[in-house]
N, C-alpha and C positions, 0 to 999 in steps of 0.2 A: 629530613627531606619531606617536601610537601606533597609529593605525588604529581599529578598532572598539573601543568601550568594553566589549564583552563578552569581549574577549580575556583569557586568563589573564595573570597578572603576569609569570611567568617568561619566556615567549617574547616579551615586549613589544618588545625591541630588534629582534628578527627581524621582527616584525609591522610595526614602524615602517619598516624599510628596504623591506619588500615593499609597504607601503601607499603609498610614494612613487610607485610605478608606476601607482597607480590613477588613472583619469581624474578621479575626484572631487577629487583633491588638486591637480591642476595642469591647468586647461583648456588644451587644445591649440588653438592658433590658427594657421591656415594663413597663409602669406605673402600679404600683400595683393596683389591682382592689379595694382593701379595701381603699387605699389612694384616688382613684378617687371618691369613694362614700363619703368619709369623706369630701373631698373638696367641692363637690356639696351640701352636707348636711349643711356644715358651711356657704356656700354661700347663700343657701336658708334661713338659720336662720338670717343672717345679713340683707339680703334684706327684710325679713319679719318684722324685727324690724324697719328698717329705712324708707322704702317706705311709710307706713301709716302715718309717721310724716310729710311728704311733703305736702304742700298745693299748688298744681298745678292743674289748671283747675277747672271745676265746682265741687261742693260738692254734695254728695249723702247721703241718709239716711243710717246709719251704719248697721241697722238690715238686710235688704236684701243683702247687700254686704257680711256680715259675713256668711249668709246662702250659698251664691254663692261660697265663698272661701272654706267652708267645703265640699260642694258638689264636687267642682273641685278637691280638694285635695284627698278625698277618692276615687273619680272616677279615677284619674290618677294613684294612687298607685295600683289599681287593674290591671293595665297593667303589673305589675311585674309578676303576675301569668302567663300571656300570654307569657312573655319572657321565663320563665322557661319551659313552656309547649313546645314551639317551639324548645328550645335548646334540650330538652330531645328527642323529636320526630325526629329531624334532626340527632342527634348523633346516635340514634338507627337505623335509616334508612341507614345512611352512613356506619355504622359498619357492618350491615348485607348484604348490597348490594355491597359496594365497598371494603373497608378494615377497620378493627378496628383501624388501625394506622392513619386514615385520620380524623384530627380534625380541618379542615379549618373553619367551621362555629363557632365552640366553641372558637377558638382563634381569631376570627374576632373582631376588636376593637368596632364595632358597638354594639355588644352584651352588653359588660359591660358599654359602654358609655351611651347607652339608659337606662340601669338600673340605673346608677348613676344620670343621669339627671332627671329621673322620681322621684328618692328619693329627689333630690333637690327641685323639683316643689312641692312635697307633703309637705316638711318642710316649704317652703315659704307660701303656702296656710294656713296651720294650724297656723303658727306663726303669720301671718297677721291677721287672724280671731280672735285669742286670744288677740292680741294687740289692735285691734279696739274695740272689745266687752268690754274690760276692762276699756278703757279710753275715748272713743270718741262717740259722738252722730252722727256726720257726718264724711265723709271721702272723699278724692279726688278721682276722676274717674281714677287717675293714678293706684290705687291699683287693681281694677277689670280689668283694661286694661292690666296691667302687668301680672296678673294671666291668662288672656285669651291668651296673646302672648306666655307665657311659655307652656300653655296647647297645643297650636297649634304646637309648636316646638316638644313637646313630641309625638304628633300624627304623625308628619313628621318622627321622628326617628323610630316610630313603623312601619310606612309604609316602610321605608328603611330596617328595620329588617325583615319584612315579605318577601320583595323582595330577600334579601340575603338568607333567609331560603329556599325559593323556588328554587333559583339558586343552592343551596348546594345539593339538591337532584336530580339535573339534571346531567347526565353524562358529557355532553359537557362542562358545566360550571366548573365542578369539575376538569376535565382534564386540562382545560385552566388555572385554578387557580394553579394547581401543576406546570405546565410548566412555568407560569409567575414567580412564586417564584423561580423556578430553574434558569431561566435566570437572575433573579436579583442577586442570589448568584454567578452564574458564572461570571457575569460582574464585580462583586466586587473582586472575587478571581483570576480569570485568565485574567490578563491584558497584558500578553506577547504572541505573536504568536509562534506557534510551529516551532522549528528549529531542525531537526534531528542532534543529537550529540551536540546541543547547551547547554544543561543543563547536569550537572554531579551530581552524588550522593554526599551526604554530606561527607566531609572528616572525617575519623575516629578520635577519640580522640588521643591526643599525646601519644606516646609510654611511657609506665611506669606510666601513670596517673591512679589513683585509682578511680574506679567508685563506687558511693554509691547509692544503690537502695532505692527509696522512695515508700513505700507501701501504699495501701489504707486500712484504718483501720475501715471504717464504713460499713453499710449494702450495699447490691447490689444496684447500681444506674447507670443511664446513664449519661455519660459525654456530656453535651450540649454545653458548650462554654468554651474557654480557653482565658484568658486575656494575650496574648503574649507580648503586650507592657510592662505590669507590670513585667512580668518574665524576659524580656530582661534587663530592668533596674536593677532588683534584681541580675541577673547573672553578670552584669557588675560590680556592686558594690562589689560583693564578688569574682569576677574574676573566675567564673566557667562557665560550659556549661551544659545545660539541654537537654537531649535526651529523648523525650516522647516515650513510647511504646504503648500508646493508643491515639486515635484521637477522636474528637467529633463524637458522634454517637455510640461509643463503650460502652458496659456494663462492669463495674468493680465491683468486689466482694471483700470481706474481704481477705486480704493477697496478692492481686494481685499487681504486680509491675506497678506503674504509669509511672515512669521515672527513668533515671539514671543520677546522677550528678557527673561530673568529674572536676578536677582542683580546687576545693574548697568546702566549706561546705555551704549548703543551708537549712535553717530550714524547716521542713515539713509543718509547718503552712503557710509559704510563698507560697509554691507550692499548697497546698490545698486551700488557699484563692484565688488563681487565677483561680480556677475551678468553673464553675456553673453546678450543677448536677440536675437531676430530674428523673422522672419515665418513660420518653419516649423521643424519638428523636425529634429534632426541626430542622427547616430549616436554622437557623442562621449561623452555621459553619459546616454543614453536607451536602456537595454537592452530596453525594451518596443517600441521602434519597429520592429525587424525582424519581430516578430510581427504588428504592425499592417499592415505592407506586404504580407507574405505572405497574410494573411487578406483584405486588400483585393483582391489579384490573384485569389484564389480566388472571392471574392464576385462580382467582375465577370465571371469566366468562367462562373459559374453563373446569371447573370442571363438572363432570357428573350431579351433582345436579342442576347446573345453565344452562349449555349448551347454552351459548350465544356468539358464535364466533365473531359476529359483534362488540360487546363491546371490545373483545380482539384485533380486528383489529384497532379500534380507539386508544386503548392504545399503540399499536405498532407504530402507526403514530407519537404519541408524543415522544415515545422512540427514534425513528429515528431522529426526530428533535433535541433532546438533544444530541445524539451521534454525529451528524453532527456538532453541535455547539461546542462541545469539541474537535473534531478531529483537528481543526486548532489552538488549544491553547496549550501553554506550561503548563503541569500539575504538574511539580515539583516546588511547591511553599512553601514547608514546612521548608525552611531554613531562619532563621532570625538573622541578625547581628546587632551589635551596631554601634554607629557613627564612630568608628574606623575601621569598616569592619571585626571585629572578630565574628565568628559564636557563638551565645549564646544560641539559642533555635532551636531544630529540632523536627518537627512533622511528623509522618507517615501520608501521604495523599494518597488518591486513585490515582492509575495510570490508563492508558488507558485499560489495561487488566482487572483491577478490574471493571471498568465501563461496559465493554462489557459483562463480566461474570454476573454481576448483572442484566443487561437489557435483556440478551438473554438466558443464559444457562438453567435456570429453565423452561423457556417457550418453549425451543426446544422440549422437550419430551411431554409436554402438548399439544403443537400445532400439534404434529404428528397425533393425533386422529381427527383432523378437516382439511379438504382440504382447506377451506377458510383461516384459521389461518396459515397453513403451507405455502400456496402460499404468504400470506402477509409477513411471515418471510423470505421467499426467496427473495421477492422484496426488503425488508429492507436491507438484507445483501448484495445483489447485488448492490443496490444503494450506500451503504457505500463503497464498494470496488472501485467504480468509483469516489467517492468524497473525500476520505480521503488520506492523504499522504502515499506514498508507504511503508514507514517503519512501519506503523501501520496496514497494510492490512493482515498480516499473520494470526492473531487470527480470523479475520473476514472470511478469505478464508476457514479456517478449518471448521468453522460452516456452511458456505455456501455449502461446499462439502457434509457435513453430511445431510443437508436439502435436497439437490438434490438426494442423495441416498435414503433417506426415502421416498421422494415424488414419485420417479420413481418406487419404490417397492410397495408402498401402493396404489397409484393412477395413474397407467400407462396410463389410458385413457385420463386424462386431464393434466398430468404433461408435461411441455415443456422439450424438450431435452436440456441438457446443451450445452452452446455455446463452440465452439472449441477454444482452447487457453486460 
């Protein structure tokens, strides 16, 4: 796959290799939680059967060892209730304090890894105890030693889990986690620097080509990921072009048009099979989500019920960082060609105006009631005007002028006069 259809022909091979790292090409799916628990449980069962059969080191009386194993096993499994308690409390706190769309701790791999490993330790201890009690009068010190090591690892995981849970209810850590994931997505998606006029819109389908609409026939869901690589291969095989009307992060309902296929026939099952859907947005292929989360946190902080403008200012700091990061990037990345350079898949992706509107527009009116937040908004917009390319300054200047008018009318005593020119 060559990447964007707008790429020059000469660096096509390099763009092809670089494009493979883009999340749009290969949806990343985390290991299923049930599978991880099954793997750890099976591993504990196998070790529980094999380790007692080994004769390494001094031998101990089997009775006390069996008692120790059962005690450790049932003691470790009680940690599961602690995991669920922390998960519930952190989610409840984050939803009520930050935004209900923030699930960083819930999605943290340490949560299900700690749970799965704890299950594995429990299975090992119980299996070893039963195997020893049924067949042996003595047992190697390897068995209680292994149980102790696994228990210590479980406690280390629990300590890490507690630290992550504590960080997840801290504003600074949560904002940093959002920004870190945003930069990770940006680095994977936006690999070309911005060049005014360097990128063009996707060419329209050939004149006279018949477009076939592919509809969504299931219940309302959120499009989380699209396997573009698979779709490019399918489109090339059938000599067609797929123009998506929805992007990752959009909600589709029954009867909504997902895409239009021109130049050939593409079975709906192929298109639907390349989509990963769920009940909420994810970071994987949704670069607009970090802006939405940070704006939601700031809006909640500026609400009359909370009235915490300092939190809104911290969120605006992170929004400014993300906007500056994107200002120097080419954002038209939604065109994907095959090895022959023919455009096969087109996705609607956020442009500069979309990012600015998501980050700023809702907050403009909420910030007008707080001099601290409005001053920060002014500083954000003024800083952007100075640091972004000239061709992207228009939408920012419009909002800066509105903020200056609102500030001078509401807070004339403390509002600085706008600079000339």
